[in-house]
C-alpha positions in Angstrom: 185.5 104.5 126.4 182.7 105.6 128.6 184.3 107.0 131.7 181.5 106.0 133.9 182.1 102.3 133.0 185.8 102.4 132.9 188.3 101.9 135.6 191.0 104.6 135.8 193.9 102.3 134.8 192.0 100.9 131.7 190.9 104.4 130.7 194.6 105.5 130.8 195.6 102.6 128.6 193.1 103.7 125.9 193.5 107.4 126.3 194.5 109.5 123.4 197.5 110.8 125.3 198.7 107.3 125.9 198.3 106.4 122.3 200.5 109.3 121.2 203.0 108.6 123.9 203.3 105.0 122.5 203.6 106.3 119.0 206.4 108.6 120.1 208.2 105.7 121.8 207.9 103.5 118.7 209.2 106.3 116.5 212.1 107.0 118.9 213.1 103.3 119.0 212.7 103.0 115.2 214.9 106.1 114.6 217.6 104.6 117.0 217.6 101.3 115.1 217.8 103.2 111.8 220.7 105.2 113.1 222.6 102.0 114.1 222.0 100.7 110.6 223.3 104.0 109.1 220.0 104.8 107.5 219.8 108.1 109.4 222.4 110.2 111.2 222.9 109.3 114.9 222.4 113.0 115.7 218.9 112.8 114.3 217.9 109.8 116.5 219.5 111.6 119.4 217.5 114.7 118.7 214.3 112.7 118.6 215.1 111.0 121.9 216.0 114.3 123.7 213.5 116.7 122.1 210.6 114.5 121.0 207.4 115.7 122.4 203.9 116.8 121.2 200.9 118.8 122.2 197.7 116.9 121.6 195.7 120.0 120.7 198.3 120.9 118.1 198.0 117.5 116.6 194.3 118.1 116.2 194.9 121.5 114.6 197.3 120.0 112.0 194.9 117.1 111.4 192.2 119.6 110.4 194.6 120.7 107.5 196.0 117.3 106.6 193.1 115.0 107.2 195.7 112.4 108.3 196.3 111.3 111.9 199.9 110.1 111.4 201.1 113.0 109.3 199.7 115.4 111.9 201.4 113.5 114.8 204.8 113.4 113.0 204.5 117.1 112.1 203.7 118.1 115.6 206.7 116.1 117.0 208.8 117.6 114.3 208.0 121.1 115.7 209.7 120.1 118.8 212.6 118.2 117.4 213.4 120.7 114.6 214.9 120.2 111.2 
């Protein structure tokens, strides 16, 4: 989006930070559903909910190595959540 032609609210919706925030929310909710179904341990879903975070610059660093946006996102979040 070209900032000069974009309202602040719309710019936020399409911002990279908001995209990653939304991805983290989806992953968090998916992990909680998987925990309820017994696919993953409930402690894992709890850790994602409590510790899940990311640094946009770190995602970009990882993506330079992996050439994959989703893998870089998941890896960066994993650095916060732990094993």
